[in-house]
C-alpha positions in Angstrom: 101.9 109.3 110.6 105.4 108.8 108.9 108.5 109.6 111.0 111.9 109.1 109.1 115.4 109.9 109.8 118.5 109.9 107.5 122.0 110.1 108.5 125.1 110.5 106.3 128.8 111.1 107.4 130.7 113.3 105.1 134.1 113.3 107.0 135.8 111.8 109.9 137.0 115.1 111.4 136.7 116.4 115.0 133.3 117.8 115.7 134.2 119.9 118.7 134.0 123.5 116.9 132.1 126.2 118.4 131.1 129.1 116.4 129.3 132.4 117.3 125.4 132.2 117.6 125.2 134.9 114.9 127.4 133.0 112.6 125.4 129.9 113.1 122.2 131.7 112.4 123.6 133.1 109.2 124.8 129.8 108.0 121.3 128.2 109.0 119.5 130.9 107.3 121.6 130.5 104.1 121.0 126.8 103.8 117.3 127.3 104.0 117.6 129.9 101.2 119.8 127.4 99.2 117.3 124.6 99.7 114.4 127.0 98.5 116.5 128.0 95.4 116.9 124.4 94.6 113.3 123.7 95.0 112.5 126.7 92.7 113.6 125.1 89.5 113.0 121.7 88.0 116.0 119.3 89.2 117.1 116.1 88.0 116.6 113.7 91.0 116.0 109.9 91.3 116.1 109.6 87.4 113.1 112.0 87.1 112.8 115.6 86.7 111.1 117.4 89.7 108.3 120.0 89.4 109.1 123.8 90.5 108.0 123.8 94.0 107.3 127.0 96.5 109.7 127.6 99.1 109.4 126.0 102.5 108.4 128.0 105.4 111.2 128.5 108.1 109.7 127.4 111.4 111.9 127.7 114.6 110.0 124.8 116.2 111.8 122.4 113.6 115.4 123.9 114.5 116.4 120.7 116.6 119.8 120.3 118.0 122.0 117.7 116.0 122.8 116.2 119.4 119.2 116.1 120.6 116.8 113.0 120.7 116.3 110.7 117.8 112.7 110.3 118.4 111.2 112.8 116.0 107.7 112.3 117.1 108.5 113.0 120.6 110.6 116.0 119.8 107.7 117.4 117.6 105.4 117.1 120.6 107.5 119.0 122.9 108.0 121.7 120.4 104.2 122.0 120.1 104.2 121.2 116.4 101.0 119.5 115.2 102.5 117.3 112.5 101.4 114.7 110.1 104.6 113.9 108.5 108.4 114.8 109.5 111.7 113.8 107.9 115.0 114.8 109.4 118.5 114.9 107.6 121.5 114.5 109.7 124.8 115.6 108.2 128.0 115.2 109.9 131.1 117.1 108.3 130.2 120.3 106.2 131.8 123.3 107.5 129.4 125.8 106.1 125.9 126.0 104.4 127.3 125.7 100.9 129.1 122.5 101.6 125.7 121.1 103.5 123.8 122.1 100.3 126.3 120.0 98.3 125.6 117.0 100.5 121.9 117.5 100.2 121.9 117.6 96.5 124.1 114.5 96.3 122.0 112.3 98.8 118.9 113.6 99.8 117.3 115.5 96.7 114.0 113.3 96.9 113.7 114.5 100.5 113.9 118.3 100.0 111.9 118.0 96.6 108.9 116.4 98.2 105.9 118.6 97.6 104.1 117.5 100.5 106.6 119.3 103.1 105.6 122.8 104.0 108.0 123.9 106.8 111.7 123.4 107.5 113.9 124.0 110.4 117.8 123.9 110.4 120.2 123.7 113.2 124.1 123.6 113.2 126.6 122.7 116.0 130.1 122.7 114.7 130.0 120.4 111.7 126.9 118.6 112.8 123.7 119.7 111.0 120.1 118.7 111.2 117.5 119.6 108.7 113.9 118.9 109.5 111.1 119.0 107.2 107.7 118.6 108.2 103.9 118.9 107.1 101.6 120.2 109.8 98.1 119.1 110.6 95.3 120.9 108.7 94.5 123.8 110.7 91.7 125.4 108.7 88.0 124.5 108.5 87.4 124.7 104.6 84.0 124.9 102.7 83.4 122.9 99.7 85.9 122.8 96.7 83.8 125.7 94.9 83.6 127.9 97.6 87.3 127.6 98.4 88.2 127.8 94.8 86.4 131.1 94.6 88.4 132.5 97.9 91.5 131.4 95.9 90.3 133.4 93.0 90.0 136.4 95.3 93.5 135.9 96.7 95.0 135.8 93.0 93.0 138.8 92.1 94.5 140.6 95.2 97.9 139.7 94.2 97.2 140.7 90.5 96.3 144.1 91.6 99.8 144.9 92.9 102.8 145.5 90.6 105.7 142.8 91.7 108.8 141.1 90.9 108.7 137.7 90.2 112.2 136.4 90.4 114.1 139.2 88.3 111.2 139.9 86.0 108.9 142.9 86.7 105.1 142.6 86.4 102.8 145.5 86.2 99.3 145.2 88.0 97.1 142.9 86.0 93.3 142.9 85.3 91.0 140.6 87.5 90.1 137.2 86.5 86.6 136.2 86.2 85.4 132.7 87.5 84.8 130.0 84.9 83.0 126.9 85.6 84.6 124.9 83.0 88.1 125.4 84.0 87.0 124.9 87.5 85.3 121.6 86.9 88.7 120.7 85.0 90.6 121.9 87.9 88.5 119.9 90.6 88.9 116.7 88.5 92.6 116.9 88.4 92.8 117.9 92.1 90.8 114.7 93.2 93.0 112.6 91.0 96.2 113.8 92.5 94.6 113.2 96.0 93.0 110.1 95.4 96.0 108.5 93.6 98.8 110.1 95.8 100.6 112.0 93.1 101.8 115.6 92.3 101.9 116.6 88.9 100.8 118.6 85.9 100.6 115.6 83.7 97.6 113.2 85.0 97.6 109.7 85.0 96.4 109.3 81.4 99.4 111.5 80.2 97.3 114.6 79.6 98.7 118.1 79.9 96.4 121.0 81.4 95.7 122.1 77.7 94.6 118.7 77.1 92.2 118.6 80.0 90.9 122.0 79.1 90.3 121.1 75.6 88.5 117.8 76.2 86.3 119.7 78.5 85.2 122.0 75.7 87.2 125.1 76.6 88.1 126.9 73.7 91.3 128.8 74.5 94.5 130.8 73.1 96.4 130.2 76.3 96.1 128.1 79.5 98.3 127.9 82.5 98.1 125.8 85.6 99.5 126.3 89.1 99.3 123.1 91.8 100.0 123.1 95.5 100.1 120.4 98.3 100.1 120.5 102.0 98.9 124.0 102.3 95.5 124.3 104.0 94.1 127.7 102.9 93.8 129.7 99.9 95.8 132.6 101.4 98.9 130.0 102.2 98.5 128.4 98.8 98.7 131.9 97.0 101.5 133.3 99.2 103.4 130.1 98.1 102.9 130.6 94.5 104.1 134.3 94.8 107.2 133.3 96.5 108.1 130.9 93.4 109.2 132.8 90.4 107.6 130.7 87.9 104.3 130.3 89.8 104.3 134.1 90.5 104.7 134.7 86.7 101.5 132.8 86.0 99.6 134.3 88.4 100.6 137.8 87.0 100.4 137.0 83.4 98.3 139.9 81.9 96.9 137.6 79.0 94.9 135.6 81.2 91.3 136.4 81.8 89.7 133.5 83.5 90.2 131.0 86.5 88.8 128.1 87.9 90.1 126.4 91.2 89.7 123.8 93.5 91.1 121.6 96.3 90.7 118.0 97.4 91.6 115.9 100.5 92.8 112.5 101.2 94.1 111.2 104.4 95.7 108.4 102.9 97.7 110.5 100.5 101.1 111.9 101.3 100.3 115.5 101.4 96.6 115.1 102.5 95.4 118.1 100.5 96.0 119.3 97.2 95.1 122.5 95.1 94.7 123.3 91.4 94.3 126.7 89.7 93.6 126.7 86.1 94.0 129.9 84.2 92.6 130.6 80.7 92.8 133.2 78.0 89.7 132.3 75.5 
């Protein structure tokens, strides 16, 4: 279990300001929206470009007072949040959500772009802020990777059956995908690699892309696409996260795809604990 805390002071100003609760709630929600918008696109951070990530879920149990305890583990226990990892960012100085987001981008991009985190809570008191990101314990009892992969296929097909907007792009309902065992094996191998070697990327440790891996497995394709996830412990949560991300949503709704293979893998020593891969194909 990792419990980390980060503090930055942005200004030496009086912190005795009081704002109406409704205004605070608006600023807190706006900051969560800004963080999720930041995660939704590849960002330069720490000398590397991040992946596009699904949005974080707002969880009121993580909205801890900036003036509260510094013992995050104790606070999580009191809030009845069954965590594995938690990290807090404390800011002192920003007047509003926009200023707070600027500080986060400048000093804490690696925290908010960490794919292991699933939930977020934000609290503001005057010019003090606390942003808590956490990964909960796995709650579901999962079957083997093929059974759960087929459940993920069912969730994807249910999503494709309805027209939807992916970001600003409209998609008509698309046909159901079929299960492909070759794509499933490729997805399973990549997922186990991510879990066992503790990384999260479409590019594997040998520098191969999803298309490279599919081709090496003998899958003849016109087009392939891949969606990956971490930290989410059921197929429904995985697909819901993808649908909330414009790029992932567009992949799921792409009418050119005809087949899919999917898998999950776990490793308790990894940061995210559980990883998923869905590999889409147009033969």
